[in-house]
C-alpha positions as CSV (number, residue, x, y, z in Angstrom):
1,M,20.2,10.0,8.6
2,I,16.7,11.3,7.6
3,Y,14.9,8.5,6.4
4,L,12.0,10.1,3.9
5,D,11.2,6.7,2.0
6,N,8.7,5.0,4.3
7,A,6.0,4.7,1.6
8,A,9.1,1.8,0.6
9,T,9.2,0.1,4.0
10,T,8.8,1.3,7.6
11,R,11.5,1.3,10.2
12,P,10.3,-2.0,12.5
13,N,8.7,-1.1,15.5
14,E,10.8,-2.1,18.3
15,Q,8.7,-2.4,21.3
16,A,6.2,-4.5,18.6
17,V,9.4,-6.7,17.7
18,L,10.5,-7.0,21.3
19,R,7.0,-8.3,22.3
20,A,7.0,-10.7,19.5
21,S,10.3,-12.1,19.8
22,E,9.9,-12.5,23.8
23,A,6.7,-14.6,23.1
24,V,7.9,-16.8,20.3
25,S,10.8,-17.8,22.2
26,S,8.4,-19.6,24.1
27,I,6.0,-20.6,21.2
28,W,8.4,-21.2,18.4
29,Y,6.3,-24.6,17.7
30,N,4.6,-25.6,14.4
31,P,1.2,-24.4,14.4
32,S,-0.2,-27.1,12.7
33,A,1.2,-29.4,15.1
34,L,-1.4,-31.2,17.2
35,Y,0.3,-31.3,20.4
36,E,0.2,-28.3,23.2
37,G,2.7,-26.6,21.5
38,G,1.3,-26.1,18.1
39,G,-1.8,-25.2,20.1
40,L,-0.3,-22.9,21.5
41,A,1.1,-21.1,18.7
42,R,-2.3,-21.8,16.8
43,K,-4.3,-19.9,19.4
44,T,-1.9,-16.8,19.2
45,I,-1.9,-17.0,15.5
46,D,-5.7,-16.7,15.5
47,S,-5.5,-13.9,18.7
48,A,-3.5,-11.9,16.4
49,R,-5.6,-12.3,13.5
50,E,-8.8,-11.5,15.4
51,K,-7.4,-7.9,16.5
52,L,-5.9,-7.4,13.0
53,L,-9.1,-8.1,11.7
54,L,-11.4,-5.7,14.0
55,F,-9.3,-2.7,13.1
56,A,-10.9,-2.7,9.5
57,A,-14.0,-4.7,9.2
58,D,-16.9,-6.7,11.3
59,S,-15.2,-10.2,12.1
60,S,-18.9,-11.8,11.5
61,A,-18.8,-10.6,7.7
62,F,-15.1,-11.0,7.0
63,E,-12.3,-13.5,7.6
64,L,-8.3,-12.8,7.3
65,I,-6.1,-14.7,5.3
66,F,-2.3,-14.3,6.5
67,T,0.1,-14.1,3.7
68,S,3.8,-13.1,3.1
69,C,3.4,-9.7,1.5
70,G,0.7,-7.2,0.1
71,T,1.7,-8.6,-3.3
72,E,0.7,-12.1,-2.8
73,A,-2.5,-10.8,-1.4
74,D,-3.2,-8.9,-4.4
75,N,-2.2,-11.8,-6.6
76,Q,-4.8,-14.4,-4.6
77,A,-7.5,-11.9,-4.9
78,I,-6.7,-11.4,-8.5
79,F,-6.1,-14.5,-9.6
80,G,-8.9,-16.1,-7.3
81,A,-11.7,-13.9,-9.0
82,A,-11.0,-12.7,-12.4
83,K,-11.6,-15.6,-14.2
84,R,-14.1,-15.0,-17.0
85,G,-15.5,-12.0,-18.7
86,N,-13.7,-8.9,-17.9
87,F,-11.4,-7.2,-15.3
88,V,-11.8,-3.4,-14.7
89,T,-9.0,-1.6,-12.7
90,T,-7.0,1.8,-12.9
91,A,-4.0,3.2,-14.5
92,G,-2.4,4.1,-11.2
93,E,-2.2,0.3,-9.6
94,H,0.7,-0.7,-7.7
95,A,2.7,-3.2,-9.5
96,A,1.7,-5.9,-7.8
97,V,-1.8,-5.3,-9.4
98,Y,-0.9,-3.9,-12.7
99,A,1.5,-7.0,-13.3
100,C,-1.4,-9.1,-12.6
101,A,-3.8,-7.4,-15.1
102,Q,-1.1,-7.8,-18.0
103,E,-0.9,-11.8,-16.9
104,L,-4.5,-12.0,-17.1
105,K,-4.6,-10.4,-20.9
106,N,-2.0,-13.2,-21.6
107,R,-4.5,-15.9,-20.8
108,G,-7.0,-14.5,-22.4
109,V,-8.9,-12.0,-19.9
110,E,-9.9,-8.7,-21.3
111,V,-8.8,-6.0,-18.8
112,R,-9.9,-2.7,-18.8
113,Y,-8.3,0.2,-17.5
114,A,-9.6,3.5,-15.8
115,P,-8.1,7.0,-16.4
116,L,-6.4,8.9,-13.6
117,R,-6.9,12.9,-12.6
118,S,-3.8,14.6,-12.2
119,D,-3.0,13.9,-8.6
120,G,-3.1,10.3,-9.1
121,S,-6.8,9.5,-8.3
122,V,-9.1,7.3,-10.4
123,D,-11.6,9.2,-12.9
124,C,-14.8,7.5,-11.3
125,E,-17.3,8.0,-13.9
126,A,-14.8,6.6,-16.3
127,L,-14.3,3.5,-14.1
128,L,-18.3,3.1,-13.7
129,N,-18.7,3.3,-17.3
130,L,-15.9,0.1,-17.9
131,V,-18.5,-1.9,-15.5
132,D,-20.8,-4.2,-17.3
133,G,-22.6,-7.4,-17.3
134,N,-19.6,-9.3,-17.8
135,T,-17.2,-7.8,-15.3
136,S,-16.2,-10.5,-12.9
137,L,-13.8,-8.4,-10.8
138,V,-13.2,-4.5,-10.3
139,S,-9.7,-3.7,-8.5
140,V,-9.3,0.3,-7.1
141,I,-6.0,1.1,-5.1
142,H,-7.4,2.6,-2.1
143,V,-4.0,5.4,-1.7
144,N,-2.3,5.3,-4.5
145,N,1.5,4.3,-3.4
146,E,3.1,7.0,-5.4
147,T,0.8,10.4,-5.4
148,G,-0.9,9.8,-2.0
149,A,-4.5,10.3,-3.6
150,I,-7.3,8.6,-2.2
151,N,-10.1,6.9,-3.8
152,P,-13.5,6.4,-2.5
153,V,-13.6,2.6,-2.7
154,A,-16.4,2.3,-0.6
155,E,-18.6,4.4,-2.5
156,L,-17.4,2.8,-6.0
157,A,-18.0,-0.7,-4.2
158,A,-21.5,0.6,-4.1
159,R,-22.1,2.1,-7.2
160,I,-20.4,-1.2,-8.9
161,K,-22.9,-3.5,-7.4
162,Q,-25.6,-1.5,-8.6
163,I,-24.6,-2.2,-11.9
164,N,-23.5,-5.6,-11.7
165,P,-24.3,-7.4,-8.4
166,R,-22.3,-10.4,-9.1
167,T,-18.9,-8.3,-9.7
168,V,-16.3,-9.1,-7.1
169,F,-14.8,-5.8,-5.6
170,H,-11.0,-5.9,-4.2
171,S,-9.0,-2.7,-3.2
172,D,-4.9,-2.7,-2.6
173,G,-5.2,-1.0,0.9
174,V,-1.8,-1.3,1.7
175,Q,-0.8,2.3,1.8
176,A,-3.9,2.7,3.6
177,F,-4.1,0.5,6.6
178,G,-2.9,1.7,9.9
179,K,-2.6,5.2,8.4
180,I,-6.1,6.8,7.7
181,P,-9.5,5.2,8.9
182,V,-10.5,2.1,7.1
183,R,-13.8,0.3,7.4
184,L,-14.9,-2.2,5.0
185,T,-18.2,-2.3,4.1
186,K,-21.1,-4.8,3.0
187,H,-20.1,-3.9,-1.0
188,I,-16.2,-4.7,-0.3
189,D,-14.9,-8.0,-0.7
190,L,-11.1,-8.3,-0.5
191,Y,-9.3,-6.1,0.7
192,S,-5.1,-6.4,1.0
193,V,-2.7,-5.3,3.4
194,S,0.8,-5.6,4.5
195,A,2.6,-5.3,7.8
196,H,5.9,-3.5,6.9
197,K,4.5,-0.3,6.0
198,I,3.3,0.0,9.6
199,G,6.5,-1.0,11.8
200,G,5.9,-4.4,11.4
201,L,8.3,-7.0,9.6
202,K,8.9,-8.0,5.7
203,G,7.3,-11.1,5.1
204,V,4.0,-10.8,6.3
205,G,0.7,-9.8,4.8
206,A,-3.2,-10.4,4.6
207,L,-5.7,-10.7,2.7
208,I,-8.8,-9.8,4.2
209,K,-12.4,-11.6,2.3
210,R,-15.4,-11.7,2.6
211,R,-16.8,-14.8,4.3
212,S,-19.6,-15.4,2.0
213,L,-17.1,-15.0,-1.0
214,S,-15.7,-18.2,-2.6
215,L,-12.3,-17.8,-3.4
216,S,-9.7,-20.3,-4.4
217,P,-6.2,-20.8,-2.8
218,Y,-3.2,-19.3,-4.6
219,L,-1.0,-21.4,-2.7
220,Y,-1.5,-25.4,-2.3
221,G,0.0,-27.6,0.3
222,G,-0.5,-28.4,3.7
223,G,-3.7,-26.4,3.7
224,Q,-2.5,-23.9,6.3
225,E,-5.0,-20.8,7.1
226,G,-8.5,-22.8,6.5
227,G,-7.2,-24.4,3.2
228,K,-7.0,-21.0,1.7
229,R,-3.2,-19.9,1.6
230,S,-0.8,-23.2,2.4
231,G,2.8,-22.7,4.0
232,T,4.0,-22.4,7.7
233,E,2.9,-19.5,9.4
234,N,5.3,-16.8,10.5
235,V,4.6,-16.8,13.6
236,L,7.0,-14.0,15.2
237,G,5.8,-11.6,11.8
238,I,2.3,-12.2,12.7
239,L,2.8,-11.2,16.1
240,A,4.6,-8.0,15.3
241,F,2.3,-7.0,12.7
242,S,-0.7,-7.3,15.5
243,Y,1.4,-5.3,18.0
244,S,2.6,-2.7,15.3
245,A,-0.9,-2.5,14.0
246,D,-2.3,-1.9,17.7
247,S,0.2,1.3,17.9
248,A,-0.8,2.6,14.8
249,F,-4.7,2.3,15.1
250,H,-4.7,3.5,18.5
251,A,-2.9,7.0,17.7
252,L,-4.4,7.3,14.3
253,E,-6.0,10.3,13.7
254,E,-3.1,12.2,16.3
255,N,-0.5,10.3,14.0
256,A,-2.5,11.7,10.8
257,K,-2.8,15.2,12.0
258,R,0.9,15.4,13.1
259,V,2.6,14.0,10.0
260,S,0.0,16.3,8.0
261,F,1.7,19.3,9.4
262,L,5.4,17.7,8.9
263,R,4.0,17.7,5.3
264,E,2.9,20.6,4.7
265,K,5.8,22.3,6.5
266,L,8.1,20.5,4.1
267,W,6.3,21.5,1.2
268,N,5.9,25.2,2.2
269,S,10.0,25.0,2.7
270,L,11.0,23.4,-0.9
271,D,12.0,26.1,-3.5
272,K,9.0,26.9,-5.5
273,N,11.5,28.0,-8.5
274,I,12.4,24.7,-8.7
275,F,9.9,22.2,-7.4
276,F,6.4,21.5,-8.4
277,R,3.7,19.8,-6.2
278,L,2.3,16.3,-7.6
279,S,0.2,15.1,-4.7
280,S,-3.0,16.7,-3.8
281,V,-3.8,18.3,-0.2
282,S,-6.6,16.4,0.2
283,G,-4.6,12.6,-0.2
284,T,-2.8,10.7,2.5
285,P,-0.8,13.0,4.7
286,Y,1.9,10.3,4.9
287,I,3.2,10.9,1.0
288,L,4.3,14.1,-0.7
289,S,5.3,13.8,-4.5
290,V,6.7,16.7,-6.1
291,S,8.7,16.9,-9.6
292,A,12.0,19.4,-9.8
293,S,11.7,20.1,-13.5
294,G,14.9,19.8,-15.8
295,L,16.3,17.6,-13.3
296,K,16.7,13.8,-12.8
297,G,14.9,12.2,-10.0
298,E,17.4,9.5,-9.8
299,V,20.6,11.9,-9.9
300,L,18.7,14.0,-7.1
301,Q,18.2,10.7,-5.2
302,R,21.6,9.7,-5.0
303,M,23.0,13.3,-4.3
304,L,20.2,13.4,-1.5
305,S,21.3,10.0,0.0
306,D,25.2,11.2,0.0
307,K,24.2,14.0,2.1
308,G,22.3,11.7,4.3
309,V,18.8,11.9,3.0
310,Y,16.9,9.0,1.7
311,V,14.2,9.9,-0.5
312,G,12.3,7.8,-3.4
313,T,11.5,8.5,-7.1
314,G,8.4,6.3,-6.9
315,S,7.1,2.6,-6.2
316,A,10.3,0.8,-5.1
317,C,8.6,-1.9,-7.0
318,S,9.1,-0.4,-10.2
319,S,12.4,1.4,-10.4
320,K,13.9,-0.1,-13.2
321,R,11.6,2.0,-15.7
322,P,12.7,5.5,-16.8
323,H,10.1,7.0,-15.3
324,S,6.6,6.1,-13.4
325,R,4.3,4.9,-15.7
326,V,1.9,6.2,-13.0
327,M,2.9,9.2,-13.0
328,E,2.8,9.1,-17.0
329,A,-1.0,8.1,-16.8
330,C,-1.5,11.1,-14.6
331,G,-1.0,13.2,-17.7
332,H,2.2,14.9,-16.6
333,K,4.7,16.2,-18.8
334,K,8.4,14.3,-19.3
335,E,10.3,17.6,-17.6
336,L,8.0,16.4,-15.0
337,L,8.1,12.9,-15.0
338,E,11.6,12.7,-14.8
339,G,12.2,15.0,-11.8
340,V,9.8,13.0,-9.8
341,L,10.7,12.6,-5.8
342,R,8.2,10.8,-3.6
343,L,9.1,12.1,0.1
344,S,7.0,9.8,2.7
345,F,6.4,10.2,6.3
346,S,6.1,8.5,9.4
347,A,4.7,8.6,12.7
348,E,8.5,8.7,13.8
349,T,9.5,11.7,11.6
350,T,10.3,15.1,13.2
351,E,9.8,18.4,12.9
352,E,13.7,18.7,13.2
353,E,14.4,16.5,10.6
354,I,11.7,18.2,8.2
355,V,13.6,21.4,8.5
356,E,17.2,19.9,8.0
357,A,15.7,17.9,5.0
358,A,14.1,21.1,3.2
359,R,17.5,22.5,3.8
360,I,19.2,19.8,2.0
361,I,16.7,19.3,-0.7
362,N,16.7,22.7,-1.9
363,N,20.9,23.2,-1.7
364,V,21.0,19.8,-3.7
365,A,18.7,20.8,-6.0
366,S,20.3,24.2,-6.6
367,R,23.1,23.5,-7.1
368,L,22.6,20.0,-9.5
369,Q,20.7,23.1,-11.7
370,G,23.2,25.6,-11.7
371,R,25.5,22.9,-13.1
372,L,23.2,21.8,-15.6
373,K,22.7,25.9,-16.9
């Protein structure tokens, strides 16, 4: 099996999970308990929290709130900050942000969408023109989860604060954290991350929040996470997240360079009479989106699966749509929209897998194309 759908989820880092499992075998207590075991679990969580935060931000200016996933982190950020005026976002957001925007419209909040360029990045000037004195929140995805385009979130946040210093700036960093350099600046207020995109376990994410920002809880209950996110913490998942992030960040540059080579090797090996490149060379090295013009991506995906090659056709969170709304927002024609494949990599992807995957993809696409003629 050749797995090229790492933007959807990654294989858990075995060493990270093993270390976390061994630790939890002796500190399995409820972190909110007042006895010694609970205190040990609490200290373990706080140590992991500090480590994860330092990978992306200054701990004196930011804090990290553990959540159940990146989607929950996005929801807490948006529903906690977009309570008045208008909410500005992009047409290229993950469903976790886009669906929140739709719900805000139902609640009477004005939502403004900035258009995309052909590679999936936001039109920065168009976005800035949407921001005014009544903008309560701006949310811009850091790395587009379908095309891999990287948005200049630090620059955008700074320029937005010049227009309206009271505007809160949020970024969905799920496809960026642990894959490209991330450093939160003084103008970024909220940043969402997820464990299972970098070898952690499903069921854990986090919202990084500027300490000076007041943000209402999204989940109420026992007052865990300093009263900012109730619910008993997932100690095993949090520890595995910390260990997998440690592995990812310590090899960040090396992994990115090697994966970039693999991405270009795969693209250069694909049949250009069939495939059209949708992803920019300047995007994240971990995502390559292409389209087989005249073919259907879902059919290709199933045929490739039968041959042992697992690929995506876009965001796994929006797989019920006939084609991707993000790709449509990029301005691509229908024949390209229907043939989209998202090929995404991890630090574990090998050159041998890329060579074999290219051979199989070309063969399957060629056979399907010939069958349809």
